[in-house]
C-alpha positions in Angstrom: 50.4 -13.0 -9.4 49.7 -16.2 -7.6 47.4 -18.9 -9.0 44.7 -21.1 -7.6 45.9 -24.6 -6.7 43.9 -26.0 -3.8 40.9 -25.1 -1.7 41.0 -23.6 1.9 40.6 -26.0 4.7 37.8 -25.5 7.1 38.5 -24.1 10.6 36.3 -25.0 13.6 34.7 -22.3 15.8 36.9 -23.6 18.8 40.1 -22.9 16.7 38.9 -19.4 15.9 38.0 -18.8 19.5 41.6 -19.7 20.5 43.1 -17.5 17.7 41.0 -14.5 18.6 41.7 -14.8 22.3 45.5 -15.0 21.7 45.4 -12.0 19.3 43.4 -10.0 21.8 46.3 -10.6 24.3 48.9 -9.4 21.8 46.9 -6.3 21.1 46.5 -5.6 24.9 50.3 -6.1 25.5 51.5 -4.0 22.5 48.9 -1.2 23.5 50.6 -0.9 26.9 54.0 -0.2 25.4 52.7 3.2 24.1 49.5 3.9 26.1 51.4 6.0 28.7 53.2 8.2 26.1 50.6 10.9 25.8 49.8 10.7 29.5 53.3 10.5 31.0 53.4 14.2 32.3 50.1 13.6 34.2 51.4 10.3 35.7 54.6 11.9 36.7 52.7 14.7 38.4 50.5 12.2 40.2 53.6 10.3 41.5 55.6 13.6 42.3 58.3 12.3 39.8 60.7 14.3 37.7 61.0 14.0 33.9 64.0 11.7 34.2 62.4 9.6 36.9 59.1 9.3 35.1 60.8 7.9 32.0 61.4 4.7 33.9 57.6 4.1 33.7 58.0 3.2 30.0 61.5 1.9 30.2 60.6 -0.7 32.9 57.8 -2.2 30.9 59.9 -2.3 27.7 63.0 -3.8 29.4 60.9 -6.6 31.0 59.0 -7.3 27.8 62.1 -7.6 25.6 63.7 -9.9 28.1 60.9 -12.4 28.3 59.8 -12.6 24.6 62.7 -14.9 23.5 62.0 -17.3 26.4 58.3 -17.6 25.7 58.5 -20.6 23.3 60.5 -22.7 25.8 58.4 -21.8 28.9 55.2 -22.6 27.0 56.5 -26.0 26.6 57.4 -26.2 30.3 54.1 -25.2 31.6 51.7 -26.1 28.7 50.5 -23.4 26.2 47.0 -22.8 27.6 48.0 -22.8 31.2 51.0 -20.5 30.5 48.7 -18.1 28.5 46.0 -17.9 31.1 48.3 -17.4 34.2 50.3 -14.7 32.4 47.1 -12.9 31.4 45.8 -13.1 35.0 49.0 -11.7 36.4 49.1 -9.0 33.8 45.5 -7.9 34.9 46.5 -7.8 38.5 49.7 -5.8 37.7 47.7 -3.3 35.6 45.3 -2.7 38.5 48.3 -2.2 40.9 49.8 0.3 38.4 46.6 2.4 38.6 46.7 2.2 42.4 50.5 3.0 42.6 51.3 5.2 45.6 54.9 6.0 44.6 57.3 6.0 41.6 59.2 2.8 42.9 55.9 0.9 43.3 54.8 2.0 39.8 58.1 0.8 38.3 57.9 -2.5 40.1 54.4 -3.1 38.8 55.3 -2.1 35.2 58.1 -4.7 35.4 55.6 -7.4 36.3 53.3 -6.0 33.5 56.2 -6.3 31.0 57.2 -9.8 32.0 53.7 -11.1 31.6 52.6 -8.9 28.6 55.7 -9.8 26.7 54.6 -13.5 26.8 51.3 -12.6 25.0 52.9 -11.3 21.8 54.8 -14.3 20.5 52.3 -16.8 21.8 49.7 -15.1 19.5 51.8 -16.0 16.6 52.3 -19.5 18.0 48.6 -20.1 18.4 47.9 -18.9 14.8 50.6 -21.2 13.3 49.7 -24.2 15.3 45.8 -23.9 15.5 45.1 -23.0 12.0 45.8 -24.9 8.8 48.5 -23.5 6.5 46.1 -22.2 4.0 44.5 -20.1 6.7 47.8 -18.6 8.0 47.5 -15.5 5.8 44.1 -14.7 7.3 45.4 -15.4 10.9 48.4 -13.3 10.3 46.3 -10.4 9.0 44.3 -10.5 12.3 47.6 -10.4 14.1 48.5 -7.4 12.0 45.6 -5.5 13.5 47.1 -6.0 16.9 50.7 -5.2 15.9 49.8 -2.3 13.7 46.8 -0.5 15.4 47.9 -0.9 18.9 51.0 1.5 18.9 48.9 4.1 17.2 45.8 3.7 19.4 47.8 3.6 22.6 48.5 7.3 23.0 45.0 8.1 21.6 43.2 6.1 24.2 45.6 7.0 26.9 45.3 10.7 26.2 41.5 10.7 26.0 41.2 8.8 29.3 43.6 11.1 31.0 42.0 14.3 29.9 38.3 13.2 30.3 38.8 11.1 33.5 42.2 10.4 35.2 45.4 8.6 34.4 44.8 5.5 36.5 42.2 4.4 33.9 45.0 4.0 31.4 45.9 0.9 33.4 42.4 -0.1 34.5 41.3 -0.4 30.8 43.1 -3.7 30.7 40.5 -5.5 33.0 37.7 -6.2 30.5 39.9 -7.4 27.5 42.1 -9.3 29.9 39.1 -11.3 31.4 37.7 -11.9 27.9 41.2 -13.2 26.8 41.3 -15.7 29.6 37.7 -16.8 28.8 38.4 -17.3 25.1 41.7 -19.0 25.6 40.3 -21.4 28.1 37.4 -22.3 25.8 39.5 -22.5 22.6 42.7 -24.2 23.6 43.0 -27.8 24.9 44.8 -28.2 28.2 47.9 -30.1 27.0 50.1 -31.0 30.0 53.4 -29.2 30.3 56.8 -30.7 30.6 58.2 -29.5 33.9 61.0 -31.9 33.7 62.4 -29.4 31.2 63.3 -27.2 34.1 65.8 -29.7 35.5 67.9 -29.4 32.3 67.0 -25.8 31.5 69.5 -23.6 29.6 69.8 -21.3 32.7 73.2 -19.9 31.7 71.8 -19.0 28.3 68.7 -17.5 29.7 70.7 -15.4 32.3 73.1 -14.1 29.9 70.5 -13.0 27.3 68.5 -11.4 30.0 71.4 -9.4 31.2 72.3 -8.4 27.6 68.8 -7.4 26.4 68.1 -5.7 29.8 71.2 -3.6 29.9 71.0 -2.7 26.1 67.4 -1.5 26.5 68.2 0.7 29.5 71.2 2.1 27.6 69.1 3.0 24.6 66.1 4.4 26.7 68.2 6.3 29.3 71.4 7.2 27.2 70.3 10.6 26.1 69.0 11.8 29.4 72.2 10.7 31.2 74.7 12.0 28.4 75.6 8.5 27.3 79.1 7.3 28.4 79.6 10.3 30.5 77.4 8.4 33.0 79.0 5.6 35.1 75.7 3.7 34.9 75.6 3.8 31.1 79.3 2.8 30.8 78.9 0.0 33.2 75.8 -1.3 31.4 77.7 -1.2 28.1 80.4 -3.4 29.4 77.8 -5.8 30.9 75.8 -5.8 27.6 78.9 -6.8 25.4 80.1 -9.4 27.9 76.7 -11.0 28.3 76.0 -11.0 24.6 79.3 -12.7 23.9 78.6 -15.3 26.6 75.1 -15.9 25.3 76.4 -16.6 21.7 79.1 -18.9 23.1 76.7 -20.9 25.2 73.8 -21.2 22.7 76.1 -22.3 19.8 77.6 -25.0 21.9 74.4 -26.3 23.7 72.8 -29.2 21.9 69.4 -28.1 23.5 69.3 -24.3 23.5 66.2 -22.6 24.9 66.1 -20.5 21.8 67.5 -21.5 18.4 69.6 -18.7 17.2 70.8 -20.8 14.3 67.7 -19.7 12.6 69.4 -16.4 12.0 71.8 -18.2 9.7 68.9 -18.8 7.3 68.9 -16.1 4.6 65.2 -15.5 4.6 64.7 -15.4 8.3 67.7 -13.2 8.8 66.8 -10.5 6.2 63.0 -10.5 7.2 64.1 -10.2 10.8 66.3 -7.2 10.0 63.4 -5.7 8.0 61.2 -6.2 11.1 63.8 -4.4 13.3 63.6 -1.5 10.9 59.7 -1.6 11.1 60.0 -1.6 15.0 62.4 1.4 14.7 59.9 3.4 12.6 56.6 2.4 14.3 57.7 3.0 17.9 60.0 5.8 16.9 57.2 7.7 15.2 54.9 7.1 18.2 57.7 8.6 20.4 58.8 11.6 18.2 55.4 12.9 17.0 53.7 13.3 20.3 56.9 15.0 21.6 56.7 17.5 18.7 53.0 18.2 19.2 53.4 18.7 23.0 56.6 20.7 22.8 56.1 22.9 19.7 52.3 22.7 19.1 51.5 22.9 22.9 48.7 20.4 22.4 47.2 18.3 25.2 47.0 14.5 25.4 43.6 14.2 23.8 44.6 16.4 20.9 47.7 14.5 20.3 45.8 11.3 20.4 43.3 12.6 17.8 46.3 13.2 15.4 47.8 9.8 16.1 44.5 8.1 15.5 44.9 8.8 11.7 47.9 6.3 11.6 45.4 3.6 12.7 41.9 4.3 11.3 42.8 3.8 7.5 44.3 0.5 8.4 40.8 -0.8 9.1 39.9 -0.1 5.4 42.9 -1.9 4.1 43.2 -4.9 6.4 40.2 -6.8 5.1 41.9 -7.1 1.7 45.2 -8.3 3.1 44.5 -12.1 3.0 43.6 -11.9 -0.7 46.6 -9.7 -1.4 49.0 -12.0 0.4 47.7 -14.9 -1.7 47.7 -13.2 -5.1 50.9 -11.2 -4.9 54.5 -11.8 -3.9 54.9 -11.0 -0.2 58.2 -9.3 -1.0 56.5 -6.9 -3.3 53.8 -6.0 -0.8 56.2 -5.6 2.1 58.7 -3.5 0.2 55.8 -1.3 -1.2 54.7 -0.8 2.4 58.2 0.1 3.5 58.4 2.7 0.6 55.0 4.2 1.6 56.0 4.4 5.3 59.3 6.1 4.2 57.4 8.6 2.1 55.1 9.5 5.0 58.2 10.2 7.2 59.8 12.3 4.4 56.5 14.3 4.1 57.0 15.1 7.9 60.6 16.0 7.4 59.6 19.5 6.0 57.4 20.4 9.0 57.2 23.9 10.5 56.2 25.3 13.9 52.6 25.7 12.7 52.1 22.0 11.8 49.1 20.4 13.7 46.1 18.2 12.7 45.5 19.2 9.1 49.2 19.3 8.2 49.9 15.8 9.5 46.7 14.2 8.2 47.9 12.9 4.8 51.3 11.8 6.0 49.5 9.7 8.7 47.2 8.2 6.1 50.1 7.3 3.8 51.9 5.8 6.8 48.8 3.8 7.8 48.4 2.2 4.4 52.1 1.4 4.2 52.1 -0.1 7.7 49.2 -2.4 6.8 51.1 -3.7 3.8 54.2 -4.4 5.8 53.5 -6.7 8.8 51.3 -9.5 7.3 53.8 -10.2 4.5 56.7 -9.9 6.8 55.2 -12.5 9.1 54.4 -14.8 6.2 58.0 -14.5 4.9 59.5 -15.1 8.3 57.5 -18.2 9.4 56.7 -19.7 6.0 59.8 -21.7 6.0 59.8 -22.9 9.6 58.9 -26.4 10.8 56.5 -26.8 13.8 59.2 -27.3 16.3 60.9 -24.1 15.2 58.0 -21.9 15.5 58.5 -21.0 19.2 62.1 -19.9 18.8 61.3 -18.2 15.5 58.4 -16.3 17.0 60.5 -15.2 20.0 63.4 -14.0 17.9 61.3 -12.2 15.3 59.1 -10.3 17.9 62.1 -9.6 20.2 64.0 -8.0 17.3 60.9 -5.9 16.3 60.6 -4.6 19.9 64.3 -4.1 20.2 64.2 -2.2 17.0 61.6 0.1 18.7 63.9 0.6 21.7 66.8 1.4 19.3 64.5 3.8 17.5 63.4 5.6 20.6 67.0 5.9 21.9 68.4 6.9 18.5 65.8 9.5 17.8 66.2 11.0 21.3 70.0 11.3 20.7 69.4 12.7 17.1 67.0 15.3 18.4 69.4 16.5 20.9 72.5 16.5 18.6 70.6 18.2 15.7 69.1 20.8 17.9 72.5 21.9 19.2 73.8 22.0 15.7 70.9 24.0 14.3 71.0 26.4 17.3 74.7 27.0 16.8 74.3 27.8 13.2 71.3 30.1 13.9 73.3 31.8 16.7 76.2 32.4 14.3 73.8 34.0 11.7 72.0 36.2 14.2 74.6 37.3 16.7 74.6 40.8 17.8 77.4 41.5 15.3 75.5 40.2 12.3 74.0 42.6 9.7 70.5 41.7 10.7 71.1 42.3 14.4 73.0 45.6 13.7 70.0 46.9 11.6 67.7 45.9 14.4 69.7 47.7 17.0 69.9 50.8 14.8 66.1 50.9 14.3 65.6 50.3 18.1 68.0 53.2 18.9 66.3 55.6 16.5 62.8 54.8 17.8 63.7 54.6 21.4 62.4 51.0 21.7 64.3 48.1 23.3 65.7 45.4 20.9 63.7 42.2 21.7 66.8 39.9 22.3 64.6 37.5 24.4 62.2 37.1 21.6 64.9 36.4 19.2 66.4 33.8 21.5 63.1 32.1 22.0 62.4 32.0 18.2 65.9 30.5 17.6 65.3 27.9 20.2 62.0 26.9 18.8 63.2 26.8 15.2 66.2 24.7 16.1 63.9 22.1 17.7 61.6 22.2 14.6 64.5 21.5 12.3 65.8 18.8 14.5 62.4 17.0 14.5 62.4 17.3 10.7 65.9 15.5 10.7 64.4 12.7 12.9 61.7 12.1 10.3 64.2 12.2 7.5 66.2 9.5 9.3 63.1 7.3 9.7 62.3 7.7 6.0 65.9 6.8 5.0 65.9 3.6 7.0 62.6 2.5 5.6 63.9 2.9 2.0 66.9 0.8 3.0 64.4 -1.7 4.6 62.7 -2.1 1.2 66.0 -3.2 -0.3 66.5 -5.8 2.5 63.2 -7.4 1.5 64.4 -7.9 -2.0 67.3 -10.0 -0.7 64.8 -12.6 0.5 64.2 -15.6 -1.7 60.6 -16.4 -2.7 58.8 -19.0 -0.6 58.4 -22.5 -2.1 55.2 -24.5 -1.7 51.6 -24.8 -3.0 49.8 -21.6 -3.9 46.2 -21.2 -2.5 43.5 -18.8 -3.2 40.8 -17.6 -0.9 37.4 -19.3 -1.8 35.4 -18.3 1.2 35.8 -17.4 4.8 
């Protein structure tokens, strides 16, 4: 337990206005990663798109977001923090409106790319504003507020999107960004000073490094998102992107390690704490975005639930966090962050293991407690992880550190979605093969069924048997996916124990 050593510094209303505005931007950007998940079928129908084509609605946003996140620290220096935040928020609002008005799939994809490029900026800049506008003793409280954005948004996204789609129409999924976007602009304009940018940095920009990283991250994200649908390396597109990804990543590492002024400081990953915490954050991204992907898929395919019903179940991964989050600043100050984060990882893993035993009859009541356990675990993870990651960074390193940390979390989400999609397909085929071997027409059970059918003059329901086998194979495959998530989170808890405790003065909350 930590002890009291110094009082908490005061924070002006103007500083809090800036922090709240930046966090609102992060919430809005993270929400848009998953807000289309429960509504994707309706959007596809409205745009006359197939399932494979419609998948690019989510992929386009995620690719653009992951590509821009690591560049954000450098670009905020070029244009000035307040100006860069405001202009990206304004373009994000316009792109959101255009997504709702999209007249074709190519138009939707183009607008989602613009959304991703501008939304991705809002996530790391929220961390930047917290760490630069608040005194160090207030960082735990600021990072707790950021936790609300990073933890609740992926859970609330499908809930809000599903409710809007069922009760109104799918364009509202995008129009909903208008009000918070305008509020964000007002708060940031009021709270942040307009510090002049440094456009001269563009003349000596690390353009080869930026280009090679963009190519590597963009191609990797498309591979992970589209690999399952295109049968991985059987597709010329996936094979070509894999070559591009490896070559671009190698070029990026070579360029950045030789450049005296790289646009992102990858040497931070050579620090033990930052490396292990970033890896743990990658596991967290895998689990949180992977769960938001796989659970709605199960509820729609097996449970036959609509978007609103799916959203009401996912909501229970978010609501309990509101009860725990107010206690996080005090917990972070009084307990070792490594203990809190590893405990959260274990709880998240337990919740996934609870779901690994699901059956075809699972719906709201059966998922309730696992969602509550996940919510508590999720809340205990992100604030301590952020504190451990940024606690040892100097002011000049915050931009690169925030970009790397948030990029790896979102990249973990992309890896999670791709891996779970592949796992679902592979395990389905495995379980179906085993069930087919056990229930072939030459098996004892089938022979008995045929004999009874012949004696009673009824037809043996082979179609019903096949349908049941198909359904049960998928159910077991979904259970395997949750088991994989649980296993990774238990390993993630071990990663956190490899982190050294942070040095520095201990503080205790004496008032807000």
